[in-house]
N, C-alpha and C positions, 0 to 999 in steps of 0.2 A: 826347311824345304822353302823353296819361293812359289809364291801363287797360294801356301796353305797360311789360315790363321794358327800364330803361335798358341799352343796348348795351353788352356786355363783360362784364357782371355775372353771377358764379354763385350759384346755390341754395345756400344752407349746409348740409352734412351732416349727417344725424342723429347728432348723435356720442353721444346718449342710448342711440341702439338697441346703436352697437356697442360701447358700454361695458359694457351688459346680457348681450348677449353673450359678452363675455368672461368677466366676472363669472360668468356661470354654468359656462361652462368648468371655470374654478377650483374654485366650489362641487360639480362634480361630483366633480373629482378628490378635493377634500379631503375629501368625506363618502364616499368608495368606492363610492358611486353609477357611477362610471365603468365600474366592472367589470361592470356590467351590460351594456355594448357588448360584451364578450368572448363569442366563441362558444362554444358549449357549456361553459362553465366546470366544474371538478369541482372538490372541495373535499376535505380529509383534516385531520381534527380540527378542523372548522369553518373552514380558512385556504385559501386558493385553492391549487391546485396549479398551479406555475408548469411551462411548455413539457410538457403532458401529450403531445403528439405525441413531444418526445424520451423521455420517460419509456421510452415504448412501441416505440418504434425501438428503442431502447438493450435492451430487453427480448426484442423479436425476436430480437436476434443471440444473446443468451444460451439462448434456448430452439433456437433452429438449433443453434447449438454444442453443448448438451446431448444434441438430439436424434442427431445424427452420431457423439458420442462415445460412446455407446450402442447404435448400429448399429441405431438405430431408423429409421423413415418420418416424413414428414412429408409435406402437399399445397403447393401453390402459394399456397392461400386459408389455410393454419396460421398463425396469430399469437397475439398475447397481447393482454387486453382487459382494461379496470378492471372492478371489480365493484362495483354500487351498491349502497347500504344500502337503499333504495326507487327502484323504476322510476322514478316521479315526480321524485326528487330528484337531488341531485349531489354526496351525501357517497360517496366509494370506501371501500372494506374494504381490511385492509390487506394482501391480497395479488392478485396479478393469476391469471388463468385463461389458460393458454396452450394451446391444442393447435387441430386433433385432432394427434395422433401417436399411433404404435403400436411396441412394441417386440414383442422375440422371446417367444413365446408369450402376447402380450397378446391380450385381448379387446374387439370392437367397441362394445360398451356401455361401455369404461372409457377414454377416451382424452384425459384433460385434466388437466394437471399445475398446480400451486399456485406460484406462485413470491413469496415474502415481500419485501414493499416495507418499506423505512427512510424516515423524515420527517426533514429538518434545516429549520431555519427559514433564510426567504429573505426577509428583511425583513418585511414583513408577511405574506407567504404563505409557501408551503413547497415544499421542492424534492423529489423521491421520487427513490430508486437501488432498484434490482431486486438481490435475492439471485444469487448464479453456480448455485445450486446448488436444487432444488424443496423444498417442506417434507418431501414423502414422494416417494420414487422410483416409487412404484406410481401407474400412472394411475388416474383416477375420473371418474364418468359425470358429464355434463353435465345438472344437474338445475334450472339457474335461468336457460335462455336468454336471459329478458326483461333480465335484470339485468344484459347486458355492454354495455358501451360504450367507443365510441373517437371522437377527436375528428372522423376521417374519416368517421364513421355507416358503415363497414364492418359487416356483419352475420357473426356466426361459421357457417360451414358447418354444417349438419345432417349428424347420424350423423359417417361418420368421415371424409366428403368424399371415400370411393371409396378409402380406404386399406385393404391388408391387411396381417396383421404378415408380418414379415421373417422369412426362414428363419432356421434355426441358423447361426450364422457357422462356417468352419472353423477348425478350430486348425492352429497352425503346424506342419510336417513335423517329427517328434520331440519332440513336446511332452509333456512331464512334469508332472504335479502332484499334490499330496499334497490326498485327502479331508476330511472324510467324505464319502460320495457317497451319501446316503440314497433316492435313486432306481435304484440300480444290485441288479439280483437277481443275488445270488451261489449258486454252485453249489459243493458240498464235492469237494476233491479224491478222486478216484477210487481212490487209495492211501495209502501213507504220504508224509508229508510235512511230514519235519521233520529238522532237524539240530541237532547239540551239540556246541560247541567248548568252549577253555579258559574262555572267559568268558561267553559268549551261546548261549542255545537259539533257534532260529527254527522257528516252525509255520506253515505258509501253511494259513490255515481258509477262503480262498474265492477263488473265479476266475470272472473274466467279459469278456465281449467285446462291451460296448456299443455301439449303433448311435450313441449321444451319453450325453453327462451333464452335470449342471446343469441348470437353470431359468430363464428370463427374460434379466437380461444375461450371467450367468455360465454359459450354456448354450455348448456345445460339439459341433462334429462332427468326425470325423475329415478331413485334407485327402486331396486324390485320390492313390490307390495308396496308401493308407495306412487301418489298422485300430485299434482302440483293443484294449488290454488292459486289464483292471483286475485288483488284486491285495490280497485282504487278509491279514496273517501277524501275530503275536504274538512280540514280544520276552520272552523270560526268562532267567532267570540259569543258565548253563552247567555246566561240570565245576567250576567253582570253581577254576582253577588259574591263573588272570590276575586282576589287578584292572584292567586295561586295558580300555577299551572297543573293540569290536569296530567295522571300517570295513564299511559296506554298500555296494554299487553295484547299479546295474541295468547288464546288460551284453545288447544286442539286435545281434545278427549281429555285423558289421565296424564297426558306431557308437562312438562313444566313449564309454566307461561313464558313467553320469549317478548323482553321488553322491548317498546319502541324508542327510540332514541331522542333524548328530551327536545333535542332542534328540530323533530318532526312534529309537536304538539304546539306549534305557537299558532296564532289565530291567521289566516290567510294560507297556509300550508295545504297544499295538496301531495299526497302519500300515494305513490306505487308500490305494493308489498308483495312478494312471492314467499308462499309456504311449502314446502314440501309433507303432507299429512299422510298417514297410512291409506290404502286403498279402501273406499267404503266408508269413511270416517261420515257420522251423521252429525256432530256437534263442533263447532268451529268459531271460534267468535273473537271479534274485537271488543273488549273492553277498558271501559273508560271508568277510572274511580277520579272523582273530582269533588273535592271539598266534602268528604263523607260520603258522596253520592256514587255508588256503583250503576251504571248502566252497560247495555250491550246491544251489537249487530252483529249478526251473522253473516261470516266469510263465506256461507255457501248461498243464502239467499240475500244478504243485506235487510234480513226482516229485524225490529227492534225484540229485543229479550222480553219473557214475560212482565218481570219484575223494572219494568223501564216507568218513567215518569211520563205518562203517555201523554198529556196535555203539552209538554215541552216539548214533544216531536212534531207539532203542529205547526204549520207556518201560516195557518189563519188563525187567529186569536181573538179579534178585536169584534165586539158586539156592534151590529148594524142595528142601531134604534136611536130614534129622536122623535119625541112625542110627547103632548102637551095633554092632560085630562083636567075637568074642572067638576067638583064635588064641592056638597056641602058638609059640613064638619059642625060638630059640636064641641067646643072648646071649653075645660075647665081647670083648675087647678086649686088646691088647698087656699083658702081664706079670699078667695077669689068667686066672681059672680060666674055662671056660665053665660057663654055665647053660641050664639048659632051662626055660623059665618061662610062665607064661598072661599074655597081655598082651590089652589093651581095645582096641580102636581105635575112635574115635566122628569121624564127618564131620558138622559141623554149621555147615551155611550155605556158602554163597559167593556171588560176585558177576561179572557179566560187566564187563570193562573195557577203557580203550586204553591211558589213561595208569597205569603201574605205576614207579613212581619213572622211571628213564632208560630202562627195560624199554617195547618197541611191542611189537605183535601182525607177523606178517608182512607184511601187506598191508592195505589200507582194508578190504579183504572179510571178515577175520579179528578175534578179538578173545582176550583173556586171559581165561579162567576161573578164578579164585581161588577156591580151596577151604580151609576150615578143618580140618585132618585131624590129628589127636593120638594119642599109642599111649602108656599108663598102663601101670604095672607094679604087680603087686599092692602094697597101701600105700604107694603113691608118687604123688606128682601128674602130670598128664598132661603131654608132652612132645612135640616134634616127631616127624612119621615121617620117616624116610630118603625123600628122592625117588626113589631106587632101585625102592622097593617098590611104588611107585604106577603106575599107567597108568587112560588112558579109553578106554574103547569107544563108539565112536559108533553109530549105529543105520545106517549103512552096513557095519559091519567093519570100518572103518579104527581103529587102534588107535596111541593119541599115548601120549608117554612126558610124565611130569610134568618141569617146569622148577623149580630154586629160583631166584627172583628176588632174595633177600638173601645179599650176599657175607660176611656175619657166619657165622663158625663156632658160634655158639651160637644162631642165629636160622634159621628157616627158612620164607619165603613161597612156598606150594607154587602152581604155576599150570599150565595145559594152553593152550596154541596152538590156537584154534577157531574153526569158521566162527561168522560172527556174528550169524547166526540160529539156534543153536543153542536147542532147545527141551527136549532130552533126552540122556543120556550115562549107561554105567555106569561106578563108578571101580573098579577092580580092584585089591584086594591081595594080592601074592605075592612069592614070589622071597627074595632076599637081596640085602640092601645095606648100606655103610660109610657111618655118619655122618660130617662133617667133624670132630670130636672123635677118630675113630679105630675109635668101636665100633662092630662089625659084628651086624645083626639078620639071622638066617638064620628063615626061616618053614617051609623043608623041603616036605612038598606042601601045606602047608595054603594056603586061600585063602577070600577074603571078595570079595563083591560088593557094592555100595551105588547104588539108582540115583539118577540126580540131572534133574529136570527145570525148566524155568526156562519162565514162562507166555508164549507167543506176543505180539509187541507191542513 
């Protein structure tokens, strides 16, 4: 039949149209125009960023871990965002902005951190990775909110998102740390706070009981049931009797001693230390072990321990004396004729000491007063005075006999065992005495007195 298609015959397909569509896809891909079909493309250095959502997911984890490590706080809406160079463009800056987050001592108007990005080629695109740490640990304000973008189009929270800065973290019980502590207000010890030993001298110059120390991430407050003690002290040269460095420790009640690092025990070192101790602690000491001598200074008051060598804590030990006295003496010696001659007694200087060769005072509360006492005959050089002629009268009336601390028969080291806090006494020259070489000096009724003073301190 005319005008009708024969039964069973099919209409030819438009092959040209199908080929054209396939060619278009190839052209789109080949010319890069296919990228226009991507959702919210981001570029870095002019290249498309591969998997931007994955980049931000990794950054979100890094950011969350960083906040937790610093004991900061973030909200459920805190995230990381790309920063655009231009709000209407796609080029991103070389760092992400992550926030909001607040840290100890943080401010509400600064709650964003910058995390640097690193780009590596990925074919014709670029793959981005985020740094493990922010460029600056100090948060900054969010100034260009309109430049922040995420593929999921999430907008950043306004302000801090309801966050408040976290409280200062508590230190562990028994926490000990070395300063400096610029935020601590120091008070001077009320009394003497010094000790000296064979190698080192230590002086407490400041004490404090701060409620907290440090700022920001470094800030700490005491644990429950504890309080902070802070001490500042200076290590100086001691008596010069030992080349070995001392050992310093902190001892608090029945707790184990805490050693001071050896690098902090050298002369010329100023140390600031903080200790966390049980609330109400009554005994806490800085203990100095020095060539077999152990001494203490209180971490509560700076006061020296009762067993300290008290004379070595003094800063004034030189005796103020320079006097000459004239007497008449009868001198005799085995095999010689006795003679009565004028003698000149001189007392020229002295010093309070603890260590004198192998000799020591009777106990830590006393000292050895060494005096330079000589006697001269006419037209003869001065020589030693037999110690039997010498005594020392204290202000309370106590009379002390002189000691000779030199075993040599030709030399004399004149010393008196006196209270360590001695500030004044009187040397008395009188009587009769025989020197180690057998000569006898008899002053008869003659008597001389010489005042000796030692400045307090």
